[in-house]
MDAnalysis code that builds the backbone (N, CA, C; Angstrom):
import MDAnalysis as mda
import numpy as np

u = mda.Universe.empty(303, n_residues=101, atom_resindex=np.repeat(np.arange(101), 3), trajectory=True)
u.add_TopologyAttr("name", ["N", "CA", "C"] * 101)
u.add_TopologyAttr("resid", np.arange(1, 102))
u.add_TopologyAttr("resname", ["MET", "PHE", "VAL", "TRP", "VAL", "ALA", "TYR", "ASP", "ILE", "SER", "ASP", "ASN", "ASN", "LEU", "ARG", "THR", "ARG", "ILE", "ALA", "ASP", "HIS", "CYS", "LYS", "ASP", "LEU", "GLY", "LEU", "VAL", "ARG", "PHE", "GLN", "LYS", "SER", "ILE", "PHE", "LEU", "GLY", "GLU", "SER", "ASP", "ARG", "ALA", "THR", "LEU", "GLN", "MET", "LEU", "ALA", "SER", "LEU", "ILE", "ARG", "ARG", "GLU", "MET", "GLU", "GLU", "ASN", "ASP", "ALA", "SER", "GLY", "GLU", "ASP", "ASP", "SER", "VAL", "ALA", "ILE", "GLY", "THR", "LEU", "CYS", "GLY", "SER", "CYS", "GLN", "LYS", "SER", "LEU", "ILE", "THR", "LEU", "GLY", "LYS", "PRO", "VAL", "ASP", "GLU", "SER", "LYS", "TYR", "ARG", "ARG", "ARG", "PRO", "PHE", "VAL", "ILE", "ILE", "GLY"])
u.atoms.positions = np.array([
    [-5.069, -1.544, -11.622],
    [-4.241, -2.655, -11.212],
    [-4.018, -2.888, -9.817],
    [-3.674, -4.146, -9.489],
    [-3.655, -4.316, -8.037],
    [-2.377, -4.395, -7.643],
    [-2.378, -3.378, -6.219],
    [-1.077, -3.113, -5.871],
    [-0.776, -3.533, -4.307],
    [0.490, -3.475, -3.967],
    [0.704, -3.877, -2.568],
    [1.786, -2.865, -2.002],
    [1.781, -2.571, -0.788],
    [2.889, -1.754, -0.105],
    [3.285, -2.479, 1.169],
    [4.537, -2.756, 1.275],
    [5.003, -3.481, 2.634],
    [6.244, -2.500, 3.206],
    [6.185, -2.426, 4.333],
    [7.211, -1.686, 4.877],
    [7.741, -1.989, 6.282],
    [8.892, -1.630, 6.548],
    [9.657, -1.940, 7.919],
    [10.256, -0.602, 8.441],
    [9.664, 0.043, 9.093],
    [10.007, 1.304, 9.531],
    [10.039, 1.427, 11.053],
    [11.240, 1.828, 11.384],
    [11.367, 1.869, 12.973],
    [10.666, 3.167, 13.755],
    [10.712, 4.249, 13.046],
    [10.346, 5.310, 13.610],
    [8.701, 5.316, 13.596],
    [7.983, 5.440, 14.818],
    [6.600, 5.575, 14.961],
    [5.795, 6.440, 14.148],
    [6.147, 7.654, 14.248],
    [5.688, 8.783, 13.538],
    [5.843, 8.729, 12.052],
    [6.929, 8.260, 11.534],
    [7.060, 7.908, 9.990],
    [6.240, 6.744, 9.573],
    [6.291, 6.031, 10.463],
    [5.458, 4.758, 9.906],
    [3.777, 5.100, 9.919],
    [3.429, 5.921, 10.834],
    [1.984, 6.267, 10.908],
    [1.646, 7.308, 9.650],
    [2.743, 8.125, 9.194],
    [2.507, 8.975, 8.069],
    [2.403, 7.944, 6.798],
    [3.295, 7.104, 6.724],
    [3.083, 6.095, 5.597],
    [1.902, 5.530, 5.449],
    [1.481, 5.043, 6.546],
    [0.168, 4.414, 6.591],
    [-1.005, 5.185, 6.277],
    [-0.879, 6.583, 6.646],
    [-1.975, 7.365, 6.279],
    [-1.757, 7.576, 4.846],
    [-0.866, 7.782, 4.200],
    [-0.614, 7.953, 2.674],
    [-1.293, 6.965, 2.082],
    [-1.030, 5.630, 2.486],
    [-1.621, 4.465, 1.791],
    [-3.058, 4.508, 1.964],
    [-3.720, 4.775, 2.959],
    [-5.112, 4.890, 3.220],
    [-5.613, 5.998, 2.357],
    [-4.972, 7.307, 2.541],
    [-5.525, 8.466, 1.720],
    [-5.728, 7.985, 0.169],
    [-4.734, 7.167, -0.390],
    [-4.633, 6.726, -1.754],
    [-5.639, 5.489, -1.956],
    [-6.485, 5.247, -1.113],
    [-7.433, 4.116, -1.378],
    [-6.953, 2.653, -1.060],
    [-5.680, 2.334, -0.438],
    [-5.231, 1.241, -0.203],
    [-5.931, 0.962, 1.193],
    [-5.902, -0.547, 1.454],
    [-6.618, -1.078, 2.760],
    [-5.435, -1.835, 3.324],
    [-5.547, -1.790, 4.749],
    [-4.504, -2.503, 5.503],
    [-4.917, -4.062, 5.448],
    [-3.824, -4.642, 5.094],
    [-3.926, -6.288, 5.083],
    [-3.372, -6.818, 6.372],
    [-2.036, -6.323, 6.828],
    [-1.594, -6.489, 8.120],
    [-1.010, -5.181, 8.386],
    [-0.324, -5.234, 9.548],
    [0.172, -3.972, 10.227],
    [1.067, -3.097, 9.329],
    [1.680, -3.826, 8.656],
    [2.837, -3.088, 7.709],
    [2.767, -3.464, 6.327],
    [1.399, -3.888, 5.764],
    [1.153, -4.331, 4.593],
    [-0.128, -3.780, 4.047],
    [-0.180, -2.921, 2.817],
    [-1.542, -2.500, 2.380],
    [-1.626, -3.131, 1.214],
    [-3.166, -3.241, 0.615],
    [-3.361, -3.950, -0.644],
    [-4.421, -3.010, -1.304],
    [-4.642, -3.039, -2.731],
    [-5.746, -2.374, -3.014],
    [-5.514, -2.131, -4.649],
    [-6.444, -1.379, -5.229],
    [-6.407, -1.097, -6.649],
    [-5.849, 0.516, -6.841],
    [-5.107, 0.604, -7.748],
    [-4.568, 1.913, -8.103],
    [-4.225, 2.034, -9.707],
    [-3.985, 3.206, -10.049],
    [-3.503, 3.315, -11.418],
    [-1.969, 3.703, -11.200],
    [-1.273, 3.716, -12.519],
    [0.255, 3.935, -12.541],
    [0.437, 5.275, -11.906],
    [-0.252, 6.320, -12.268],
    [0.038, 7.825, -11.884],
    [0.014, 7.933, -10.299],
    [-1.079, 7.132, -9.866],
    [-1.399, 7.239, -8.241],
    [-0.303, 6.544, -7.578],
    [0.077, 5.424, -8.107],
    [1.178, 4.492, -7.525],
    [2.609, 5.315, -7.522],
    [2.944, 6.002, -8.650],
    [4.113, 6.893, -8.743],
    [3.938, 7.872, -7.585],
    [2.850, 8.646, -7.456],
    [2.632, 9.636, -6.624],
    [2.703, 9.008, -5.136],
    [2.350, 7.836, -4.719],
    [2.481, 7.436, -3.473],
    [4.059, 7.182, -3.191],
    [4.697, 6.677, -4.233],
    [6.172, 6.506, -3.883],
    [6.876, 7.803, -3.698],
    [6.553, 8.777, -4.575],
    [7.221, 10.145, -4.254],
    [6.882, 10.577, -2.910],
    [5.782, 10.518, -2.388],
    [5.280, 10.937, -1.001],
    [6.035, 10.223, 0.066],
    [6.126, 8.696, -0.076],
    [6.984, 8.005, 0.788],
    [8.392, 8.400, 0.648],
    [8.731, 8.533, -0.448],
    [10.420, 8.864, -0.663],
    [10.448, 10.295, 0.162],
    [9.905, 11.227, -0.085],
    [9.871, 12.524, 0.497],
    [9.843, 12.343, 2.026],
    [8.875, 11.589, 2.662],
    [8.804, 11.405, 4.106],
    [10.036, 10.743, 4.671],
    [10.489, 9.724, 3.728],
    [11.863, 8.953, 4.470],
    [12.975, 10.048, 4.240],
    [13.220, 10.989, 3.288],
    [14.073, 11.731, 3.156],
    [14.208, 12.864, 4.252],
    [12.998, 13.251, 4.387],
    [12.727, 14.120, 5.686],
    [12.969, 13.854, 6.924],
    [12.912, 12.456, 7.157],
    [12.909, 11.849, 8.371],
    [14.322, 11.227, 8.424],
    [15.306, 11.465, 7.354],
    [16.423, 10.650, 7.350],
    [16.419, 9.279, 7.540],
    [15.431, 8.706, 6.999],
    [15.162, 7.117, 7.126],
    [15.535, 6.309, 5.852],
    [16.636, 6.941, 5.048],
    [17.015, 6.148, 3.987],
    [18.152, 5.337, 4.226],
    [18.293, 4.903, 5.501],
    [19.582, 4.035, 5.807],
    [19.036, 2.489, 5.805],
    [20.039, 1.790, 6.386],
    [19.704, 0.380, 6.286],
    [18.769, -0.163, 7.057],
    [18.233, 0.522, 8.021],
    [17.019, 0.014, 8.826],
    [15.693, -0.106, 8.392],
    [15.557, 0.798, 7.441],
    [14.059, 1.060, 7.220],
    [13.890, 0.870, 5.803],
    [12.923, 0.434, 5.313],
    [12.595, -0.052, 3.930],
    [11.175, 0.045, 3.583],
    [10.815, 0.345, 2.240],
    [9.390, 0.190, 1.742],
    [9.405, -0.367, 0.522],
    [8.616, -1.347, 0.165],
    [8.508, -2.134, -1.090],
    [7.048, -1.900, -1.514],
    [6.923, -1.424, -2.873],
    [5.804, -1.217, -3.581],
    [5.646, -2.082, -4.832],
    [4.644, -2.929, -4.967],
    [4.603, -3.600, -6.314],
    [3.277, -3.813, -6.647],
    [2.976, -4.646, -7.844],
    [1.888, -4.782, -8.405],
    [1.493, -6.434, -8.620],
    [0.306, -6.546, -8.755],
    [0.234, -8.152, -8.786],
    [-0.757, -8.155, -10.153],
    [-0.281, -8.911, -11.176],
    [-1.322, -9.102, -12.306],
    [-2.325, -10.062, -11.906],
    [-3.294, -10.271, -12.823],
    [-4.497, -11.205, -12.703],
    [-4.096, -12.472, -12.481],
    [-3.104, -13.145, -13.304],
    [-2.807, -14.618, -12.972],
    [-1.979, -14.694, -11.851],
    [-1.037, -13.759, -11.348],
    [-0.230, -13.662, -10.253],
    [-1.090, -13.723, -8.939],
    [-2.335, -12.943, -9.064],
    [-3.446, -12.961, -7.922],
    [-4.089, -14.223, -7.753],
    [-4.302, -14.867, -8.797],
    [-4.962, -16.212, -8.780],
    [-4.061, -17.230, -8.218],
    [-2.839, -17.034, -8.510],
    [-1.729, -18.168, -7.784],
    [-1.453, -17.597, -6.433],
    [-1.791, -16.761, -5.967],
    [-1.437, -16.268, -4.473],
    [-1.672, -17.293, -3.536],
    [-0.798, -17.777, -2.809],
    [-1.154, -18.744, -1.767],
    [-1.253, -18.034, -0.411],
    [-2.338, -18.237, 0.377],
    [-2.453, -17.615, 1.694],
    [-2.802, -18.604, 2.724],
    [-2.198, -18.639, 3.896],
    [-2.342, -19.547, 4.888],
    [-3.180, -18.830, 5.996],
    [-4.017, -19.645, 6.606],
    [-4.807, -18.975, 7.701],
    [-5.969, -18.452, 7.164],
    [-6.427, -17.315, 7.683],
    [-7.508, -16.413, 7.198],
    [-7.723, -16.399, 5.770],
    [-8.576, -16.614, 5.230],
    [-8.549, -16.447, 3.777],
    [-8.668, -14.784, 3.472],
    [-8.119, -14.511, 2.217],
    [-8.146, -12.995, 1.811],
    [-9.160, -12.770, 1.108],
    [-10.085, -11.957, 1.540],
    [-11.410, -11.639, 0.748],
    [-11.020, -10.421, -0.250],
    [-10.852, -10.855, -1.452],
    [-10.227, -9.820, -2.381],
    [-11.181, -8.600, -2.555],
    [-12.466, -8.884, -2.422],
    [-13.413, -7.782, -2.721],
    [-13.117, -6.657, -1.797],
    [-12.677, -7.098, -0.449],
    [-12.389, -5.958, 0.375],
    [-11.227, -4.921, -0.058],
    [-10.472, -5.350, -1.044],
    [-9.443, -4.457, -1.487],
    [-9.786, -3.846, -2.878],
    [-10.917, -4.271, -3.414],
    [-11.253, -3.782, -4.663],
    [-11.876, -2.351, -4.547],
    [-11.896, -1.379, -5.485],
    [-12.521, -0.122, -5.462],
    [-13.980, -0.561, -5.668],
    [-14.924, 0.267, -4.840],
    [-16.072, -0.016, -4.912],
    [-16.775, 0.998, -5.976],
    [-17.803, 0.581, -6.853],
    [-18.234, 1.637, -7.801],
    [-19.120, 2.713, -7.040],
    [-19.249, 3.954, -7.143],
    [-20.256, 4.748, -6.489],
    [-20.910, 5.858, -7.412],
    [-21.858, 6.298, -7.027],
    [-22.654, 7.098, -7.756],
    [-22.714, 8.745, -7.016],
    [-22.621, 9.786, -7.567],
    [-22.675, 11.089, -6.951],
    [-23.933, 11.494, -7.280],
    [-24.898, 11.847, -6.394],
    [-26.152, 12.371, -6.545],
    [-26.098, 13.857, -6.255],
    [-26.575, 14.709, -7.024],
    [-26.532, 16.195, -6.612],
    [-27.193, 16.889, -7.437],
])
């Protein structure tokens, strides 16, 4: 499924750790605080748990910080309106690979 993560985090270190978790799980930065990519439900739940733990350890569960994680179905993706630079969806899709060994 196609997923997005958007956040507004005031602490620089926490913001960096959340971005690193997104990258580690294969998401690609769309804007400074938005990541897009493909994932499965289990990986998405793991990401949410990692971010929740980071926020709790950093005491960032207050009103100032927030993280939103969502999915886009196929028809929602097609109806997505972007202004300015077009979104190259292939950039956010997982690429097939072959292990040679």
